[in-house]
Backbone of each chain as ProteinMPNN parsed JSONL, in Angstrom:
{"seq_chain_A": "XXXXXXXXXXXXXXXXXXXXXXXXXXXXXXXXXXXXXXXXXXXXXXXXXXXXXXXXXXXXXXXXXXXXXXXXXXXXXXXXXX", "coords_chain_A": {"N_chain_A": [[24.099, -22.979, -13.818], [21.696, -25.147, -14.996], [19.53, -26.676, -17.384], [17.053, -27.571, -17.199], [16.706, -26.436, -14.24], [16.705, -23.75, -15.189], [14.389, -24.253, -16.503], [12.454, -25.3, -14.706], [12.575, -22.639, -12.686], [11.429, -20.427, -14.284], [9.025, -21.31, -15.415], [7.643, -21.668, -12.747], [8.096, -19.189, -11.852], [6.422, -17.77, -13.285], [3.776, -18.72, -12.653], [4.309, -18.387, -9.609], [3.313, -15.766, -10.111], [1.325, -15.299, -11.646], [-1.181, -16.747, -10.264], [-0.827, -16.273, -7.603], [-1.809, -13.251, -8.233], [-4.48, -13.522, -8.784], [-6.551, -13.854, -6.484], [-5.557, -11.335, -4.759], [-6.417, -10.024, -6.722], [-9.135, -10.081, -7.281], [-10.083, -9.279, -4.64], [-9.639, -7.013, -4.592], [-11.062, -5.811, -6.609], [-14.14, -6.082, -5.65], [-13.677, -4.923, -3.484], [-12.932, -1.972, -4.519], [-15.545, -1.485, -5.437], [-17.398, -1.616, -3.369], [-16.421, 0.206, -1.878], [-16.694, 2.573, -3.83], [-19.107, 2.816, -4.499], [-20.323, 3.603, -1.417], [-19.221, 5.875, -1.197], [-20.459, 7.734, -3.19], [-23.029, 6.287, -1.382], [-22.776, 8.151, 0.618], [-21.618, 10.501, 0.733], [-20.605, 11.805, 2.831], [-18.739, 10.487, 4.246], [-16.324, 9.931, 2.897], [-13.741, 10.416, 3.41], [-13.416, 8.315, 6.072], [-13.844, 6.302, 4.419], [-12.439, 6.085, 2.364], [-9.614, 6.214, 3.506], [-9.56, 3.7, 4.882], [-10.228, 1.949, 2.93], [-7.355, 2.124, 1.902], [-6.183, 0.857, 3.743], [-6.66, -1.576, 3.68], [-6.388, -2.023, 0.907], [-3.379, -1.855, 1.401], [-2.741, -4.248, 2.603], [-4.176, -6.117, 1.195], [-3.032, -5.81, -1.389], [-0.009, -7.191, -0.964], [-0.363, -9.749, -1.027], [-0.166, -9.949, -3.494], [2.38, -8.831, -3.666], [3.945, -10.911, -2.215], [4.536, -12.787, -4.117], [5.011, -11.935, -6.131], [7.636, -11.262, -5.435], [8.7, -13.381, -4.825], [9.047, -14.751, -7.527], [10.64, -12.897, -8.797], [13.257, -13.526, -7.611], [13.39, -16.631, -7.772], [13.679, -15.78, -10.566], [16.412, -13.756, -10.813], [18.168, -14.195, -8.145], [19.002, -17.341, -8.325], [17.951, -19.056, -5.717], [18.783, -21.88, -6.512], [20.4, -22.639, -8.303], [23.467, -23.704, -9.357]], "CA_chain_A": [[22.198, -23.369, -13.848], [21.085, -26.149, -15.945], [18.38, -26.29, -18.329], [15.741, -28.474, -16.174], [15.983, -26.185, -13.362], [16.751, -22.714, -15.671], [13.125, -24.553, -17.082], [11.388, -24.603, -13.625], [12.46, -21.506, -12.951], [10.339, -19.451, -15.713], [7.562, -22.285, -14.864], [7.355, -21.407, -11.537], [7.808, -17.63, -11.98], [5.492, -17.04, -13.89], [2.851, -19.496, -12.206], [3.839, -18.177, -8.53], [3.044, -14.137, -10.267], [-0.29, -15.514, -12.276], [-1.657, -17.613, -9.725], [-1.094, -14.973, -6.893], [-2.792, -11.841, -8.928], [-5.669, -13.997, -9.082], [-7.171, -13.758, -5.528], [-6.288, -9.763, -4.59], [-7.379, -9.025, -7.701], [-10.586, -10.299, -7.23], [-10.544, -8.79, -3.583], [-9.682, -5.531, -4.833], [-12.094, -4.833, -6.922], [-14.895, -6.029, -4.573], [-13.369, -3.729, -2.537], [-12.881, -0.88, -4.887], [-16.604, -1.211, -5.488], [-18.258, -1.066, -2.403], [-16.098, 1.909, -1.732], [-17.185, 3.648, -4.902], [-21.042, 2.861, -4.043], [-20.642, 4.035, -0.383], [-18.698, 7.355, -0.966], [-21.86, 8.184, -3.479], [-24.321, 7.052, -1.147], [-22.611, 8.404, 2.339], [-20.078, 11.797, 0.405], [-19.582, 13.007, 4.191], [-17.933, 9.657, 5.152], [-15.047, 9.855, 2.063], [-12.73, 10.096, 3.818], [-12.793, 7.076, 6.619], [-14.114, 4.919, 3.238], [-10.991, 6.478, 1.563], [-8.448, 5.54, 4.573], [-10.385, 2.42, 5.04], [-9.852, 1.11, 1.095], [-6.154, 2.685, 1.563], [-5.51, 0.151, 4.184], [-7.342, -3.178, 2.68], [-5.925, -2.4, -0.514], [-2.428, -2.045, 1.289], [-2.687, -5.437, 2.938], [-4.164, -7.603, 0.053], [-1.494, -6.067, -2.643], [0.915, -6.973, -0.037], [-0.175, -10.614, -1.292], [0.901, -9.914, -4.656], [4.185, -8.92, -3.691], [4.692, -12.072, -1.875], [4.664, -13.887, -5.628], [6.524, -11.283, -6.891], [9.133, -10.914, -5.072], [8.577, -15.045, -5.263], [9.121, -14.626, -9.007], [11.656, -12.088, -9.205], [13.624, -14.191, -7.011], [13.526, -16.971, -8.567], [14.421, -15.349, -12.197], [17.222, -12.856, -10.389], [18.953, -14.287, -7.936], [17.966, -18.12, -7.728], [19.065, -19.634, -4.968], [18.864, -23.456, -6.758], [21.723, -22.347, -9.439], [24.448, -24.218, -8.448]], "C_chain_A": [[22.105, -24.056, -15.005], [20.141, -25.926, -16.682], [17.047, -26.556, -17.657], [15.61, -26.985, -14.961], [15.632, -24.544, -13.819], [14.726, -22.881, -15.543], [11.651, -24.048, -16.426], [11.131, -23.56, -13.37], [11.78, -21.004, -13.062], [8.92, -20.152, -15.51], [7.247, -21.536, -13.94], [7.495, -19.652, -11.421], [6.189, -17.259, -12.366], [3.732, -17.463, -12.954], [2.489, -18.733, -10.382], [3.151, -15.809, -8.805], [1.286, -14.9, -10.695], [-1.152, -15.59, -11.218], [-1.534, -16.629, -8.585], [-1.312, -14.092, -7.129], [-3.943, -12.426, -8.437], [-6.939, -13.76, -7.639], [-7.208, -11.78, -4.371], [-6.758, -9.464, -5.815], [-8.42, -8.551, -7.709], [-11.102, -9.284, -6.002], [-10.494, -7.243, -4.199], [-10.943, -4.76, -5.399], [-13.521, -4.921, -6.225], [-14.681, -4.971, -3.855], [-13.626, -2.245, -2.652], [-14.399, -0.558, -5.089], [-17.307, -0.736, -4.783], [-17.837, 0.234, -1.741], [-16.351, 3.166, -2.591], [-18.63, 3.87, -3.983], [-21.124, 3.473, -2.372], [-20.185, 5.255, 0.132], [-19.669, 7.836, -2.006], [-22.911, 8.24, -2.87], [-23.676, 8.075, -0.26], [-21.172, 9.868, 1.343], [-19.586, 12.282, 2.141], [-18.82, 12.024, 4.877], [-16.801, 9.05, 4.362], [-13.897, 9.529, 2.719], [-12.34, 8.968, 5.152], [-12.534, 6.253, 5.743], [-12.421, 5.131, 3.292], [-9.743, 5.615, 2.234], [-8.76, 4.063, 4.889], [-9.407, 1.369, 3.737], [-8.42, 1.044, 0.93], [-5.342, 1.646, 2.065], [-5.816, -1.481, 3.857], [-6.664, -2.695, 1.439], [-3.906, -2.646, -0.343], [-1.888, -3.496, 1.885], [-3.342, -6.571, 1.954], [-3.423, -7.147, -1.073], [-0.369, -6.561, -1.557], [0.645, -9.061, -0.441], [0.5, -10.889, -2.763], [1.851, -9.712, -4.826], [4.403, -9.594, -3.075], [5.283, -12.927, -3.411], [5.146, -13.09, -6.368], [7.296, -11.583, -7.044], [9.097, -12.797, -5.374], [10.063, -15.079, -6.599], [10.669, -13.865, -9.064], [12.428, -12.847, -8.764], [14.405, -15.672, -7.423], [14.577, -16.664, -10.128], [16.179, -14.251, -11.606], [17.887, -13.441, -9.719], [18.75, -15.992, -7.077], [18.712, -18.583, -6.762], [19.639, -21.508, -5.246], [19.839, -23.748, -8.039], [22.549, -22.769, -8.589], [25.351, -23.607, -9.053]], "O_chain_A": [[22.458, -23.511, -16.051], [19.784, -24.748, -16.685], [16.113, -25.755, -17.634], [14.491, -26.493, -14.817], [14.717, -23.935, -13.264], [13.952, -22.156, -14.918], [10.674, -23.364, -16.732], [10.005, -23.091, -13.531], [11.084, -20.789, -12.07], [7.86, -19.528, -15.462], [6.495, -20.603, -14.223], [6.694, -19.075, -10.686], [5.235, -16.687, -11.839], [2.822, -16.664, -12.731], [1.386, -18.531, -9.874], [2.785, -14.971, -7.98], [0.314, -14.892, -9.939], [-1.932, -14.65, -11.062], [-2.525, -15.905, -8.672], [-1.092, -13.407, -6.13], [-4.501, -11.781, -7.549], [-8.116, -13.519, -7.908], [-8.094, -11.236, -3.711], [-7.579, -8.552, -5.913], [-8.842, -7.417, -7.932], [-12.129, -8.614, -6.099], [-11.463, -6.486, -4.148], [-11.566, -3.759, -5.041], [-14.145, -3.86, -6.188], [-15.551, -4.128, -3.639], [-14.113, -1.461, -1.838], [-14.676, 0.632, -4.936], [-17.926, 0.3, -5.028], [-18.56, 1.084, -1.221], [-16.27, 4.351, -2.266], [-19.015, 4.71, -3.17], [-22.265, 3.857, -2.117], [-20.414, 5.746, 1.237], [-19.896, 8.958, -1.552], [-23.752, 9.13, -2.994], [-24.207, 9.164, -0.478], [-19.961, 9.849, 1.562], [-18.579, 12.884, 2.516], [-18.239, 12.33, 5.919], [-16.257, 8.009, 4.73], [-13.212, 8.516, 2.58], [-11.15, 8.711, 5.331], [-11.549, 5.516, 5.759], [-11.533, 4.592, 3.951], [-9.104, 4.691, 1.731], [-7.792, 3.357, 5.172], [-8.477, 0.563, 3.714], [-7.952, 0.244, 0.12], [-4.284, 1.287, 1.547], [-4.964, -2.37, 3.873], [-6.332, -3.752, 0.902], [-3.176, -3.185, -1.175], [-0.731, -3.853, 1.662], [-3.008, -7.755, 1.998], [-3.089, -8.035, -1.857], [0.37, -5.578, -1.523], [1.599, -9.739, -0.058], [1.357, -11.711, -3.089], [2.488, -10.106, -5.803], [5.582, -9.355, -2.811], [6.347, -13.532, -3.543], [5.768, -13.483, -7.355], [7.889, -12.044, -8.019], [9.66, -13.207, -6.389], [11.277, -15.287, -6.595], [11.689, -14.467, -9.4], [12.763, -13.419, -9.801], [15.622, -15.853, -7.412], [15.646, -17.111, -10.543], [17.048, -14.278, -12.478], [18.877, -13.643, -10.423], [18.493, -16.141, -5.882], [19.943, -18.584, -6.803], [20.443, -22.176, -4.596], [19.983, -24.828, -8.612], [22.586, -22.473, -7.394], [26.518, -23.693, -8.67]]}, "seq_chain_B": "XXXXXXXXXXXXXXXXXXXXXXXXXXXXXXXXXXXXXXXXXXXXXXXXXXXXXXXXXXXXXXXXXXXXXXXXXXXXXXXXXXXXXXXXXXXXXXXXXXXXXXXXXXXXXXXXXXXXXXXXXXXXXXXXXXXXXXXXXXX", "coords_chain_B": {"N_chain_B": [[-44.989, 27.128, 9.123], [-44.143, 24.972, 7.156], [-42.034, 26.092, 5.978], [-40.167, 26.568, 7.659], [-39.773, 24.399, 8.981], [-38.447, 23.411, 6.303], [-36.05, 24.871, 6.644], [-34.174, 24.396, 8.89], [-34.406, 21.087, 8.229], [-32.542, 22.075, 5.994], [-30.256, 23.667, 7.536], [-29.18, 21.586, 8.986], [-28.601, 19.839, 7.527], [-25.81, 18.426, 5.449], [-26.03, 17.412, 3.391], [-27.841, 18.965, 1.733], [-26.744, 21.502, 2.502], [-24.8, 23.384, 0.588], [-22.421, 25.62, 1.497], [-21.668, 23.82, 3.506], [-21.785, 21.436, 2.923], [-19.194, 21.914, 0.903], [-17.253, 22.669, 3.263], [-16.982, 20.356, 4.734], [-15.884, 18.769, 2.663], [-13.385, 19.522, 2.013], [-12.57, 18.633, 4.898], [-12.945, 16.175, 4.846], [-11.013, 15.071, 2.85], [-8.289, 16.157, 4.765], [-8.759, 14.233, 6.557], [-8.158, 12.282, 5.597], [-5.611, 12.783, 4.613], [-4.244, 13.119, 7.049], [-4.433, 10.572, 8.552], [-2.476, 9.209, 6.147], [-0.203, 10.656, 6.788], [0.063, 9.769, 9.53], [1.02, 7.119, 8.937], [3.153, 7.414, 7.597], [4.343, 8.498, 9.377], [4.602, 6.663, 11.756], [5.447, 4.365, 9.792], [7.921, 5.32, 9.423], [9.301, 5.654, 12.348], [9.469, 2.743, 13.297], [11.198, 2.446, 11.274], [13.699, 3.865, 12.138], [13.884, 2.221, 14.698], [14.689, -0.382, 13.841], [16.631, 0.091, 12.23], [18.84, 0.678, 13.515], [18.64, -1.598, 14.806], [19.146, -3.736, 13.347], [22.01, -1.732, 12.657], [23.524, -2.564, 14.54], [23.061, -5.355, 15.376], [23.834, -6.767, 12.541], [25.517, -5.675, 11.3], [26.579, -2.974, 8.903], [25.933, -3.371, 6.374], [23.463, -5.033, 6.536], [21.811, -3.093, 7.848], [22.257, -0.871, 5.704], [20.302, -1.539, 4.038], [18.322, -2.742, 5.038], [17.519, 0.077, 5.707], [17.237, 0.965, 3.149], [14.94, -0.903, 1.894], [13.256, -0.027, 3.289], [12.633, 2.657, 2.824], [11.665, 2.346, 0.211], [9.62, 1.394, 0.418], [8.262, 3.215, 1.979], [7.399, 4.215, 0.044], [6.568, 3.141, -1.897], [3.921, 2.968, -0.706], [3.093, 5.64, -0.634], [2.446, 5.519, -3.214], [0.379, 4.513, -3.705], [-1.728, 5.511, -1.96], [-1.604, 7.863, -3.661], [-3.012, 6.712, -5.542], [-5.146, 5.475, -4.902], [-6.947, 7.881, -3.762], [-6.892, 9.359, -5.978], [-9.181, 7.367, -6.268], [-12.376, 7.239, -8.065], [-12.667, 10.152, -8.506], [-10.833, 10.822, -10.27], [-10.101, 8.773, -11.951], [-11.176, 5.762, -13.009], [-9.874, 3.102, -12.0], [-7.521, 1.284, -9.659], [-4.012, 2.799, -10.089], [-0.863, 0.384, -10.783], [1.179, 1.29, -10.993], [2.77, 1.477, -8.273], [3.65, -1.195, -8.372], [5.371, -1.214, -9.056], [8.135, -0.865, -7.552], [8.895, -2.557, -5.739], [9.806, -4.841, -7.069], [11.752, -3.22, -8.377], [13.803, -2.823, -6.15], [14.004, -5.439, -5.891], [15.688, -6.12, -8.42], [17.883, -4.441, -7.711], [18.535, -4.841, -5.842], [19.764, -7.446, -5.734], [21.537, -7.051, -7.925], [23.438, -4.934, -7.375], [26.02, -6.023, -5.467], [26.362, -4.273, -2.722], [24.037, -4.535, -1.33], [21.901, -6.34, 0.615], [19.131, -8.912, -0.096], [17.597, -9.599, 1.126], [17.672, -8.508, 4.05], [16.589, -6.388, 2.348], [14.462, -6.455, 1.765], [12.958, -7.408, 3.819], [12.907, -4.747, 5.398], [10.877, -3.561, 3.095], [9.223, -3.76, 3.975], [8.389, -3.274, 6.115], [5.85, -1.402, 6.462], [3.621, -2.448, 6.484], [3.546, -3.7, 9.638], [3.616, -0.825, 10.68], [0.675, -0.302, 9.288], [-0.904, -1.849, 10.786], [-0.473, -1.754, 13.728], [-1.534, 0.876, 13.411], [-4.63, 0.152, 12.915], [-5.184, -0.819, 14.546], [-4.9, 1.624, 16.276], [-6.956, 2.75, 15.692], [-10.343, 5.094, 16.082]], "CA_chain_B": [[-44.484, 26.288, 9.72], [-43.517, 24.402, 6.23], [-40.783, 26.747, 6.028], [-39.133, 26.639, 9.382], [-38.704, 22.621, 8.558], [-37.384, 23.209, 4.906], [-34.612, 25.824, 6.895], [-34.506, 23.662, 10.241], [-33.837, 20.399, 7.854], [-31.618, 22.523, 5.25], [-29.722, 24.032, 8.315], [-28.975, 20.107, 9.686], [-28.312, 18.537, 6.351], [-24.903, 18.644, 4.943], [-25.814, 17.168, 1.677], [-28.391, 19.485, 1.415], [-26.249, 22.643, 2.747], [-23.684, 23.699, -0.714], [-21.553, 25.803, 2.405], [-21.065, 22.883, 4.833], [-20.654, 20.163, 1.918], [-18.09, 22.243, 0.536], [-16.256, 22.64, 4.104], [-16.819, 18.88, 4.484], [-15.045, 17.607, 1.04], [-12.084, 19.858, 2.748], [-12.533, 17.95, 5.904], [-12.71, 14.468, 3.82], [-9.599, 14.852, 2.819], [-7.642, 16.303, 5.697], [-9.167, 13.066, 7.424], [-7.347, 10.689, 4.428], [-4.212, 12.745, 4.704], [-4.006, 12.378, 8.428], [-4.126, 8.904, 8.107], [-1.391, 8.984, 5.279], [0.663, 10.884, 7.505], [-0.056, 8.723, 10.624], [1.336, 6.286, 9.001], [4.748, 7.409, 7.065], [5.191, 8.862, 11.173], [4.823, 5.081, 12.063], [7.232, 3.754, 9.183], [9.374, 6.147, 9.981], [9.685, 5.172, 13.714], [9.771, 1.39, 13.05], [13.066, 2.268, 10.574], [15.047, 4.042, 12.526], [13.954, 1.739, 15.301], [14.942, -1.535, 13.016], [17.971, -0.174, 11.437], [19.461, 0.911, 14.792], [18.926, -3.24, 15.574], [20.758, -3.86, 12.103], [23.028, -1.825, 12.67], [23.682, -3.046, 15.812], [23.957, -6.599, 15.551], [24.301, -7.384, 11.698], [26.339, -4.346, 10.555], [26.093, -1.301, 8.264], [25.468, -3.878, 5.156], [22.506, -5.182, 6.386], [21.565, -1.399, 8.276], [21.645, 0.145, 4.705], [19.86, -2.477, 3.027], [17.061, -2.452, 5.43], [17.201, 1.48, 5.176], [16.367, 1.467, 1.31], [14.202, -1.6, 1.373], [11.843, 0.589, 4.805], [12.348, 3.725, 2.05], [11.055, 2.253, -0.676], [8.174, 0.701, 0.663], [6.823, 4.208, 1.702], [7.248, 5.489, -1.913], [5.316, 2.23, -2.551], [2.506, 2.555, -0.113], [2.753, 6.862, -1.341], [2.222, 6.059, -4.91], [-0.691, 3.65, -3.093], [-1.977, 5.874, -1.463], [-2.639, 8.253, -4.214], [-4.046, 5.724, -6.843], [-6.87, 5.436, -3.81], [-6.939, 8.902, -4.073], [-7.614, 9.395, -7.165], [-10.205, 6.356, -7.405], [-13.852, 7.489, -8.188], [-12.863, 10.991, -8.827], [-10.144, 11.196, -12.144], [-9.544, 7.468, -12.031], [-11.768, 4.674, -12.304], [-8.793, 2.048, -11.065], [-6.926, 1.847, -8.884], [-3.463, 1.804, -11.233], [-0.6, -1.065, -10.513], [2.623, 1.306, -10.865], [3.397, 1.164, -7.224], [3.728, -2.73, -7.691], [7.045, -1.668, -9.345], [8.568, -0.403, -6.722], [9.316, -4.103, -5.215], [10.611, -5.192, -9.081], [12.969, -2.593, -9.182], [14.482, -3.08, -5.326], [14.683, -6.51, -6.32], [16.455, -6.074, -9.315], [18.433, -3.469, -7.442], [19.746, -5.724, -3.943], [20.347, -8.727, -7.164], [22.306, -6.711, -9.189], [24.962, -4.944, -6.671], [26.306, -6.677, -4.317], [26.601, -3.766, -1.535], [22.942, -4.382, -0.925], [21.753, -7.876, 0.186], [17.969, -8.826, -0.405], [16.192, -10.38, 2.608], [16.914, -7.209, 4.671], [16.199, -5.102, 1.715], [12.938, -7.067, 1.569], [11.811, -6.939, 5.471], [12.912, -3.349, 5.175], [10.317, -3.228, 2.643], [7.945, -4.724, 4.411], [8.273, -1.904, 6.877], [5.435, -0.279, 6.108], [2.644, -3.692, 7.546], [3.813, -3.112, 11.107], [2.839, 0.281, 10.842], [-0.416, -0.054, 9.446], [-1.459, -3.068, 11.627], [-0.562, -0.359, 14.326], [-2.744, 1.809, 12.859], [-5.482, -0.153, 12.512], [-5.413, -0.927, 16.268], [-5.209, 2.598, 17.588], [-7.822, 4.053, 14.786], [-11.002, 5.145, 17.062]], "C_chain_B": [[-43.879, 25.133, 8.866], [-41.425, 25.034, 5.904], [-39.562, 26.789, 6.428], [-38.705, 25.223, 9.505], [-38.252, 22.163, 7.442], [-35.661, 23.957, 5.732], [-34.296, 25.038, 7.554], [-33.644, 22.007, 9.286], [-32.16, 20.686, 6.912], [-30.052, 23.131, 5.965], [-28.473, 22.179, 8.702], [-28.232, 19.313, 8.925], [-26.963, 18.961, 5.67], [-24.993, 18.559, 3.524], [-26.756, 18.119, 1.647], [-27.873, 21.116, 1.251], [-25.327, 22.517, 1.639], [-22.567, 24.354, 0.502], [-20.989, 24.448, 3.155], [-20.509, 21.794, 4.067], [-19.551, 20.609, 1.329], [-16.734, 22.315, 2.047], [-16.027, 21.008, 4.421], [-15.843, 17.801, 4.115], [-13.467, 18.474, 1.647], [-11.595, 19.042, 3.98], [-12.04, 16.476, 5.86], [-10.817, 14.592, 3.469], [-8.262, 15.38, 3.478], [-7.775, 15.041, 6.183], [-7.896, 11.586, 6.247], [-5.712, 11.479, 4.504], [-3.921, 13.062, 5.975], [-3.124, 11.529, 8.393], [-2.989, 8.475, 7.4], [-0.364, 9.6, 6.553], [1.219, 10.079, 9.144], [0.823, 7.419, 10.474], [2.438, 6.116, 8.09], [5.029, 7.96, 8.475], [5.6, 6.811, 11.62], [5.696, 4.537, 11.549], [8.008, 4.043, 9.393], [10.41, 5.835, 11.038], [10.072, 3.916, 14.076], [11.256, 1.592, 11.626], [13.985, 2.662, 10.815], [14.685, 3.221, 13.755], [15.084, 0.468, 14.49], [16.36, -1.517, 12.59], [18.628, 0.489, 12.438], [19.954, -1.036, 15.213], [19.697, -3.917, 14.952], [21.894, -3.807, 12.057], [24.051, -2.731, 13.769], [24.267, -4.6, 16.115], [23.717, -7.732, 14.126], [25.724, -6.579, 10.886], [25.48, -3.755, 10.0], [25.553, -2.269, 6.923], [24.509, -4.019, 5.164], [21.536, -3.774, 7.048], [20.996, -1.115, 6.931], [20.803, -0.771, 4.158], [18.308, -2.617, 3.599], [16.287, -0.612, 5.511], [16.157, 1.933, 3.6], [15.14, 0.877, 1.226], [12.944, -0.696, 2.347], [11.995, 2.549, 2.695], [11.378, 3.283, 0.751], [9.668, 1.315, -0.844], [7.46, 2.014, 1.586], [6.958, 4.866, 0.774], [5.991, 4.353, -2.24], [3.482, 2.464, -2.291], [2.404, 4.429, -0.796], [1.85, 6.605, -2.353], [0.898, 5.262, -4.574], [-1.972, 4.339, -2.771], [-2.744, 6.79, -2.571], [-2.868, 7.949, -5.568], [-5.063, 5.838, -6.04], [-7.147, 7.085, -3.931], [-7.794, 9.195, -5.192], [-9.371, 8.698, -7.756], [-11.655, 7.308, -7.468], [-13.664, 8.915, -8.738], [-12.271, 11.026, -10.716], [-9.536, 10.11, -12.707], [-10.685, 6.219, -12.232], [-11.107, 2.811, -11.951], [-8.229, 2.633, -10.558], [-5.207, 1.453, -9.934], [-2.268, 0.782, -9.866], [0.879, -0.267, -10.221], [3.545, 1.42, -9.798], [4.09, -0.002, -6.941], [5.615, -2.711, -8.355], [7.751, -1.351, -8.56], [9.55, -1.831, -6.021], [10.256, -4.459, -6.407], [11.533, -4.454, -8.814], [13.857, -2.57, -7.841], [14.735, -4.631, -5.391], [15.801, -7.005, -7.056], [17.582, -5.397, -8.701], [19.46, -3.89, -6.362], [20.292, -7.116, -4.965], [21.136, -8.059, -7.533], [23.754, -6.095, -8.315], [24.935, -5.176, -5.146], [26.884, -6.601, -2.607], [25.03, -3.549, -0.491], [22.357, -6.108, -0.594], [20.502, -7.88, 0.639], [17.068, -8.883, 0.644], [15.88, -9.127, 3.642], [16.316, -6.209, 3.808], [14.082, -5.294, 1.7], [12.005, -7.23, 3.048], [12.034, -5.321, 5.703], [11.563, -2.799, 4.27], [8.783, -3.105, 2.867], [7.15, -4.168, 5.427], [6.738, -1.215, 7.846], [3.667, -1.376, 6.847], [2.614, -3.089, 8.964], [2.94, -1.974, 11.384], [1.51, 0.39, 10.616], [-1.627, -0.921, 10.131], [-1.347, -2.039, 12.869], [-1.472, 0.619, 14.193], [-4.373, 1.592, 12.948], [-6.352, -0.684, 14.239], [-5.257, 0.394, 16.875], [-6.193, 3.364, 16.383], [-9.005, 3.603, 15.725], [-12.196, 3.932, 16.253]], "O_chain_B": [[-43.184, 24.306, 9.457], [-40.297, 24.569, 5.742], [-38.44, 26.948, 5.947], [-37.631, 24.843, 9.972], [-37.777, 21.042, 7.261], [-34.513, 23.623, 5.438], [-33.744, 24.284, 6.753], [-32.476, 21.75, 9.577], [-31.119, 20.031, 6.975], [-28.987, 23.135, 5.347], [-27.261, 22.004, 8.58], [-27.467, 18.412, 9.266], [-27.057, 20.112, 5.244], [-24.405, 19.218, 2.666], [-25.944, 18.753, 0.973], [-28.262, 21.877, 0.365], [-24.886, 21.368, 1.592], [-21.613, 23.582, 0.597], [-19.779, 24.25, 3.261], [-19.406, 21.264, 4.203], [-18.718, 19.725, 1.133], [-15.546, 22.055, 1.858], [-14.901, 20.519, 4.328], [-15.316, 16.795, 4.589], [-12.447, 17.786, 1.624], [-10.4, 18.782, 4.119], [-11.186, 15.846, 6.484], [-9.79, 14.137, 3.974], [-7.198, 15.138, 2.909], [-6.662, 14.53, 6.299], [-7.262, 10.538, 6.368], [-4.71, 10.766, 4.45], [-2.764, 13.476, 5.899], [-1.899, 11.457, 8.291], [-2.402, 7.477, 7.817], [0.217, 8.751, 7.229], [2.336, 9.925, 9.637], [1.27, 6.762, 11.415], [2.781, 4.989, 7.732], [6.22, 7.83, 8.76], [6.618, 6.122, 11.681], [6.681, 4.128, 12.164], [9.0, 3.35, 9.617], [11.636, 5.745, 10.965], [10.875, 3.757, 14.996], [12.063, 0.716, 11.317], [15.057, 2.358, 10.293], [15.641, 3.583, 14.44], [16.294, 0.582, 14.686], [17.134, -2.472, 12.526], [19.335, 1.26, 11.79], [20.988, -1.542, 15.65], [20.644, -4.572, 15.386], [22.742, -4.65, 11.764], [25.092, -3.361, 13.583], [25.274, -4.995, 16.703], [23.512, -8.942, 14.229], [26.596, -6.996, 10.124], [24.259, -3.72, 10.157], [24.572, -1.754, 6.388], [23.896, -3.514, 4.224], [20.446, -3.602, 6.503], [19.785, -1.062, 6.718], [20.564, -0.106, 3.15], [17.307, -2.612, 2.882], [15.122, -0.224, 5.42], [15.198, 2.604, 3.217], [14.201, 1.497, 0.729], [11.764, -0.794, 2.008], [11.181, 2.993, 1.885], [10.409, 3.971, 0.43], [9.025, 0.806, -1.762], [6.274, 1.921, 1.903], [6.658, 6.055, 0.662], [4.862, 4.586, -2.674], [2.457, 2.319, -2.956], [1.46, 4.519, -1.58], [0.767, 7.169, -2.504], [0.118, 5.462, -5.505], [-3.074, 3.946, -3.153], [-3.97, 6.773, -2.678], [-2.911, 8.726, -6.522], [-6.046, 6.39, -6.535], [-8.165, 7.109, -4.624], [-9.019, 9.253, -5.292], [-10.188, 8.971, -8.635], [-11.72, 8.183, -6.605], [-14.528, 9.142, -9.585], [-12.849, 11.16, -11.795], [-8.712, 10.154, -13.62], [-10.985, 5.757, -11.131], [-11.712, 1.757, -11.755], [-8.072, 3.854, -10.551], [-5.021, 0.34, -10.427], [-2.525, 0.533, -8.688], [1.71, -0.792, -9.479], [4.763, 1.47, -9.972], [4.823, -0.204, -5.973], [6.559, -3.496, -8.27], [8.768, -1.794, -9.094], [10.777, -1.865, -5.927], [11.466, -4.228, -6.406], [12.582, -5.063, -9.021], [14.993, -2.246, -8.19], [15.782, -5.024, -4.877], [16.616, -7.868, -6.729], [18.603, -5.817, -9.245], [20.605, -3.535, -6.084], [21.361, -7.652, -4.673], [22.1, -8.823, -7.496], [24.875, -6.578, -8.476], [24.289, -4.803, -4.166], [27.335, -7.395, -1.782], [24.84, -2.865, 0.515], [22.404, -6.969, -1.473], [20.26, -7.151, 1.6], [16.021, -8.281, 0.882], [14.789, -8.714, 4.035], [15.637, -5.29, 4.266], [13.061, -4.609, 1.652], [10.79, -7.181, 3.235], [11.116, -4.733, 6.274], [11.114, -1.701, 4.598], [7.766, -2.663, 2.334], [5.957, -4.304, 5.698], [6.535, -0.817, 8.993], [2.828, -0.852, 7.579], [1.852, -2.206, 9.358], [1.899, -1.977, 12.041], [0.873, 1.042, 11.443], [-2.845, -0.753, 10.055], [-2.386, -1.388, 12.979], [-2.124, 1.062, 15.138], [-5.206, 2.495, 13.027], [-7.48, -0.804, 14.718], [-5.475, 0.41, 18.086], [-6.084, 4.583, 16.251], [-9.089, 2.463, 16.182], [-13.201, 3.559, 16.857]]}, "name": "protein", "num_of_chains": 2, "seq": "XXXXXXXXXXXXXXXXXXXXXXXXXXXXXXXXXXXXXXXXXXXXXXXXXXXXXXXXXXXXXXXXXXXXXXXXXXXXXXXXXXXXXXXXXXXXXXXXXXXXXXXXXXXXXXXXXXXXXXXXXXXXXXXXXXXXXXXXXXXXXXXXXXXXXXXXXXXXXXXXXXXXXXXXXXXXXXXXXXXXXXXXXXXXXXXXXXXXXXXXXXXXXXXXXXXXXXXXXXXXX"}
C-alpha cells in the first residue's frame, strides 16, 4: 500500500467514525432523556418504555456500527491496498 | 364518606399502593425480559435459517462466518439490553462496551483466513430483521 493510499485510508477512517457517531449520539441522548423522564412520570409503564428504548437504541447504534465497520475495513482489510 | 373515597383511591391507584407497586415492578422487569427473549428467539431462528441457506449455496466457510457473526450480534444485543436495563437505576448513561463486539469481529475476521468478512458482518446484522419483526408483531 503506497503512502497516499495509507494516508487517505486513515483520514477516511477517522471521518467515518467521527461523523458517523454525531447523529446517533445526539439521538441516543435525547431518546434516553425522554425515556428516563417518562419512567419518572409513569413508573407503571417502565417495562414498555425500556423495551421501546432498547429497540430504538439498537436501530440508532447500528448507524454508528456502519461507520465503525467502514473505518475498520479501511484500516485492516483495505480493498484499495494493491 | 371521605375515608371510603381514600380507600377506593388507594386500592385502585398502583402508585399509591405499595404492595401492588412492588408486584408491578416485577411485572415491568418481566415484560422487559420477555421482550429480550423474544428478540433472542427470533434472532436464533433467523440465524439457523440463514446459516442453512449460506451452507447450501456458498459452502461451509461462509456458513461458519455467518454463524460467528450472528453469535456476536446476539452478544452485542445482550450487552446493549443490559446497558438499557441499568439506565436510570444504577447508571446515568448507556455504556459503549457493546461497540467492542463488532470491532473484535472485524479484527478477528480480517486476521483469520478461515473467516470471511462480509458473511460475518451480515451475520452480525441478523438481529436487525429480528427487531423489525418484533416491532411489527408488537401489540
